[in-house]
C-alpha positions as CSV (number, residue, x, y, z in Angstrom):
1,X,160.0,132.5,131.4
2,X,163.4,133.1,130.3
3,X,165.2,134.9,133.7
4,X,166.4,137.8,131.9
5,X,162.4,138.2,131.3
6,X,161.4,137.5,135.0
7,X,163.9,139.5,136.6
8,X,162.7,142.6,134.4
9,X,159.2,141.6,135.7
10,X,160.2,141.4,139.3
11,X,162.1,144.7,139.1
12,X,158.8,146.7,137.5
13,X,156.6,144.9,140.0
14,X,159.2,146.6,142.7
15,X,159.0,149.7,141.1
16,X,155.2,150.3,141.3
17,X,155.1,149.2,144.6
18,X,157.4,151.9,145.8
19,X,155.6,154.3,143.9
20,X,152.1,153.6,145.7
21,X,154.2,152.5,149.0
22,X,152.2,154.9,151.7
23,X,154.8,158.1,152.8
24,X,153.8,158.0,156.4
25,X,156.7,158.1,159.1
26,X,156.5,156.5,162.3
27,X,159.3,157.6,165.0
28,X,159.1,155.5,168.2
29,X,161.2,155.7,171.5
30,X,160.5,153.8,174.4
31,X,159.4,150.4,174.7
32,X,158.5,149.1,171.5
33,X,155.4,147.1,172.7
34,X,152.2,148.5,173.5
35,X,150.9,148.2,176.9
36,X,147.2,148.4,177.5
37,X,146.8,151.0,180.3
38,X,143.1,152.1,181.9
39,X,142.3,156.0,180.3
40,X,140.9,159.1,181.4
41,X,139.1,161.1,179.2
42,X,140.5,164.8,178.8
43,X,140.9,167.6,176.4
44,X,143.7,169.8,176.1
45,X,143.0,172.9,173.9
46,X,145.6,174.5,173.1
47,X,146.3,178.0,171.9
48,X,149.4,177.4,170.3
49,X,153.5,179.3,170.2
50,X,155.3,178.2,173.1
51,X,154.2,174.5,174.5
52,X,152.9,174.5,177.9
53,X,154.1,171.4,180.2
54,X,150.9,171.5,182.1
55,X,149.1,170.8,179.5
56,X,150.8,167.7,178.4
57,X,151.0,166.3,181.7
58,X,147.4,166.5,181.7
59,X,147.2,164.7,179.4
60,X,149.8,162.1,180.2
61,X,148.0,162.0,183.9
62,X,145.3,160.3,182.1
63,X,146.9,157.0,180.9
64,X,149.4,157.0,183.4
65,X,152.0,155.1,182.2
66,X,151.1,154.7,178.6
67,X,151.6,155.2,175.2
68,X,151.7,158.5,173.6
69,X,151.2,159.5,170.5
70,X,151.8,162.9,168.6
71,X,150.0,163.5,165.2
72,X,151.2,165.6,162.4
73,X,150.7,166.4,158.4
74,X,154.3,167.7,158.1
75,X,157.2,167.8,160.3
76,X,159.9,165.9,162.9
77,X,159.8,164.2,165.7
78,X,160.8,166.8,167.6
79,X,158.1,166.7,170.4
80,X,158.9,163.2,171.7
81,X,162.0,164.2,173.7
82,X,159.9,166.9,174.9
83,X,157.0,164.6,176.3
84,X,159.7,161.9,177.4
85,X,161.4,164.1,179.3
86,X,157.8,165.7,181.1
87,X,156.0,162.3,181.5
88,X,156.8,158.5,182.4
89,X,155.4,156.8,179.7
90,X,156.0,153.4,177.9
91,X,156.4,154.6,174.8
92,X,156.2,158.6,173.0
93,X,155.9,158.3,169.1
94,X,155.4,160.6,166.4
95,X,153.5,159.8,163.4
96,X,153.2,161.7,160.2
97,X,150.6,161.2,158.0
98,X,151.8,163.8,154.6
99,X,149.1,162.3,152.0
100,X,145.3,161.0,151.6
101,X,147.2,158.2,150.4
102,X,149.2,157.9,153.6
103,X,145.8,158.2,155.6
104,X,144.1,155.4,154.0
105,X,147.3,153.5,155.0
106,X,145.6,150.1,157.6
107,X,149.0,150.5,159.1
108,X,148.5,153.9,160.0
109,X,144.8,153.7,161.5
110,X,146.4,150.7,163.5
111,X,149.3,152.9,165.2
112,X,146.8,155.3,166.0
113,X,144.4,152.8,167.6
114,X,147.3,151.2,169.7
115,X,148.0,154.8,171.4
116,X,145.8,156.0,175.2
117,X,146.7,159.5,174.4
118,X,146.7,161.5,171.1
119,X,148.5,165.0,170.8
120,X,147.9,166.6,167.3
121,X,150.7,168.8,166.5
122,X,150.4,172.8,164.9
123,X,151.1,172.9,161.5
124,X,147.9,173.5,158.7
125,X,144.8,172.8,159.4
126,X,143.7,172.3,155.7
127,X,146.1,170.0,155.2
128,X,144.3,167.5,158.1
129,X,141.2,168.6,156.5
130,X,142.1,167.6,152.9
131,X,144.3,164.5,153.9
132,X,142.2,163.2,156.6
133,X,138.7,163.8,156.9
134,X,137.0,160.7,155.4
135,X,139.3,157.9,155.9
136,X,141.0,155.5,158.8
137,X,142.7,158.2,160.1
138,X,139.1,160.1,161.1
139,X,137.6,156.6,161.8
140,X,140.4,155.4,164.5
141,X,140.4,159.3,166.3
142,X,136.6,158.8,166.4
143,X,137.2,155.5,168.1
144,X,139.7,156.7,170.3
145,X,137.5,159.3,171.8
146,X,134.4,157.2,171.8
147,X,136.5,154.8,174.1
148,X,137.4,157.7,176.8
149,X,140.9,158.0,175.8
150,X,142.6,161.7,175.7
151,X,143.2,163.9,172.9
152,X,144.7,167.2,172.9
153,X,145.9,169.5,170.2
154,X,147.7,173.3,169.6
155,X,147.2,175.7,167.3
156,X,145.7,174.1,163.8
157,X,145.7,170.7,166.0
158,X,143.1,172.4,168.0
159,X,141.3,174.0,165.4
160,X,140.2,170.8,164.1
161,X,138.9,169.5,167.5
162,X,135.4,171.4,167.7
163,X,132.5,170.2,165.4
164,X,132.6,173.5,163.4
165,X,136.4,174.3,162.3
166,X,137.9,176.7,160.2
167,X,139.7,174.7,157.6
168,X,141.6,177.4,156.2
169,X,141.0,175.3,152.7
170,X,140.6,178.9,150.6
171,X,144.5,180.2,151.8
172,X,147.1,179.0,149.1
173,X,150.4,177.8,150.8
174,X,152.6,180.6,152.3
175,X,149.5,182.7,152.4
176,X,149.1,184.7,155.5
177,X,146.4,184.4,158.1
178,X,142.6,185.4,157.1
179,X,142.5,189.2,158.6
180,X,139.2,189.8,161.1
181,X,139.0,192.7,158.1
182,X,138.7,190.7,154.9
183,X,136.1,188.8,156.9
184,X,133.6,191.3,158.8
185,X,133.9,193.4,155.2
186,X,132.5,190.1,153.5
187,X,131.6,187.0,155.5
188,X,131.4,184.9,152.0
189,X,134.5,185.9,151.4
190,X,136.7,182.7,150.0
191,X,138.7,182.1,152.4
192,X,135.8,182.4,155.0
193,X,135.6,178.4,155.1
194,X,134.5,176.8,157.6
195,X,133.8,172.5,157.8
196,X,132.3,170.6,160.1
197,X,131.8,167.2,161.8
198,X,135.1,165.9,161.9
199,X,135.8,164.6,165.4
200,X,133.0,163.9,167.5
201,X,134.3,165.0,170.9
202,X,130.5,165.3,172.5
203,X,132.0,168.3,175.3
204,X,132.4,170.6,172.0
205,X,129.5,169.8,169.7
206,X,128.1,173.3,168.8
207,X,131.2,174.4,168.8
208,X,134.0,176.2,167.0
209,X,137.9,176.5,168.6
210,X,139.3,179.0,167.7
211,X,143.6,179.7,168.2
212,X,146.3,182.7,168.7
213,X,143.4,184.6,169.4
214,X,144.4,188.2,171.0
215,X,147.8,187.6,170.1
216,X,147.0,187.9,166.0
217,X,144.0,189.7,166.8
218,X,141.3,187.0,165.4
219,X,138.3,188.2,167.6
220,X,136.4,189.4,164.4
221,X,136.7,186.8,161.8
222,X,135.7,184.2,164.6
223,X,132.3,186.4,165.2
224,X,132.2,186.1,161.7
225,X,132.4,182.0,161.6
226,X,130.1,182.3,164.0
227,X,127.5,184.2,162.1
228,X,127.9,182.3,158.9
229,X,127.2,178.8,161.2
230,X,123.7,180.4,162.0
231,X,123.3,181.6,158.8
232,X,124.2,178.4,156.7
233,X,121.3,176.5,158.9
234,X,123.9,174.8,160.6
235,X,123.1,175.7,164.5
236,X,120.9,178.6,165.8
237,X,122.9,179.3,169.1
238,X,127.2,177.7,168.2
239,X,129.3,178.4,170.7
240,X,132.8,179.3,171.1
241,X,136.6,178.3,172.7
242,X,139.1,180.5,171.6
243,X,142.4,180.0,173.0
244,X,145.4,183.0,173.0
245,X,148.8,181.8,172.4
246,X,150.4,180.7,175.8
247,X,147.6,179.2,176.8
248,X,145.0,176.6,177.0
249,X,142.0,175.0,178.4
250,X,142.0,171.0,180.3
251,X,138.7,170.5,180.5
252,X,137.8,167.0,182.5
253,X,135.4,164.9,181.2
254,X,132.4,166.3,183.3
255,X,132.7,169.5,181.2
256,X,134.9,171.3,184.2
257,X,137.8,173.3,182.7
258,X,140.5,175.2,183.8
259,X,142.4,178.1,182.0
260,X,146.5,177.8,182.6
261,X,149.3,180.0,180.7
262,X,150.6,183.6,180.4
263,X,149.0,184.9,177.5
264,X,145.6,186.8,177.5
265,X,143.9,183.6,178.4
266,X,140.8,181.9,176.8
267,X,137.0,183.1,175.3
268,X,134.2,182.0,175.4
269,X,131.7,183.2,172.9
270,X,128.1,182.5,172.7
271,X,125.6,183.7,170.3
272,X,122.5,185.3,171.1
273,X,119.3,185.8,168.2
274,X,118.5,189.0,167.3
275,X,118.9,191.0,163.9
276,X,121.5,189.9,161.8
277,X,122.4,190.8,158.0
278,X,125.5,187.7,157.0
279,X,125.2,187.6,152.9
280,X,127.5,188.0,150.6
281,X,129.4,191.7,148.9
282,X,128.0,193.1,152.5
283,X,129.6,194.0,156.1
284,X,128.2,192.0,159.0
285,X,125.9,193.5,160.5
286,X,125.3,190.9,163.8
287,X,124.0,191.4,167.2
288,X,124.8,190.2,169.6
289,X,127.9,187.9,170.7
290,X,128.4,186.9,174.6
291,X,131.8,186.9,175.7
292,X,133.5,185.6,178.7
293,X,136.9,186.1,179.2
294,X,138.8,183.9,181.5
295,X,142.6,185.0,182.1
296,X,145.1,181.9,183.4
297,X,143.6,180.2,186.3
298,X,139.5,181.0,185.8
299,X,137.5,178.1,186.0
300,X,134.6,177.3,183.8
301,X,131.6,174.9,183.0
302,X,131.2,174.1,179.6
303,X,127.8,172.1,180.7
304,X,126.1,175.6,181.9
305,X,128.7,178.0,180.1
306,X,129.2,179.6,183.5
307,X,132.4,180.5,185.1
308,X,134.3,182.3,187.9
309,X,136.8,184.6,188.0
310,X,136.5,186.3,184.5
311,X,134.9,189.0,182.8
312,X,131.3,189.4,180.7
313,X,130.6,191.2,178.4
314,X,128.7,191.8,174.5
315,X,130.1,192.3,171.3
316,X,128.0,194.0,168.6
317,X,128.8,193.8,164.3
318,X,127.3,196.8,162.6
319,X,128.5,196.9,159.7
320,X,131.7,195.7,160.1
321,X,132.2,197.7,162.8
322,X,132.8,195.5,166.0
323,X,131.6,197.4,169.6
324,X,132.0,196.6,173.2
325,X,129.9,197.2,175.9
326,X,133.7,197.0,178.3
327,X,135.3,200.0,179.5
328,X,137.0,201.7,176.6
329,X,135.4,199.4,174.2
330,X,137.9,196.8,173.7
331,X,137.0,193.7,172.1
332,X,139.6,191.5,173.7
């Protein structure tokens, strides 16, 4: 082969490899080498908004001196210096996985497998589902959970931790949030997109998680998500942990949880069997939902679904209108 032809072939192969190269980004601070440290399970469920130092320390304490990994689908490495300043870790790193191609790169899954603690950042949960579902990333995360290692998430990162997920897949880019009024008016509205079985955390089975809760008035749409889970035959009695902005629910491996932060707290919701009307183009009628409002410092047991220090009340939906047994009729 002539030298010019060989050079041309090499340039072509280089170009093809460049096009097909995975576009993930990995930014790490601290020790370049991983270390194996003993991990203890724990789950940090953060509602979004201002990050809570205590929630990150909770994850760090489960893996003292280990390797802490932040996962994102977009963004940068701004969590690296923040976590590094809070915790004495071997390393803190951010892994940005912005496509299915990146999620299928074996190197990406290998990075996740070597982390002792994982935190999924906020953003857009549709990207997490569209890009990470049924890839080695999903497999590596579930292996991490099965190995008893801690994991947490905020906002979209929390939304994908439970068995049932509001995937936001019906939303176009830059659309405003799905509003409670839209969902209550039509439980089968195209943007009511509930998915399941992304991650497998035993304590969050049969459960939905929602975020920015009272701050963005998401109670109505969450009730619709739960009603759809029942209507679609996924579960007769699903539960939900809904966390407000500036709050977190910190869950131990035995199901004991505590609420921290300065927002409205968390809401533990459970479907109770009754008559319901959940069909397309018809406002939701669904009775009833048992709610436990847990402000900061409240304790809650996920296994017995009971708490101390909070308030119990019932919500019902009649033709798209939500009513409450609380004084004044407040749904929050």
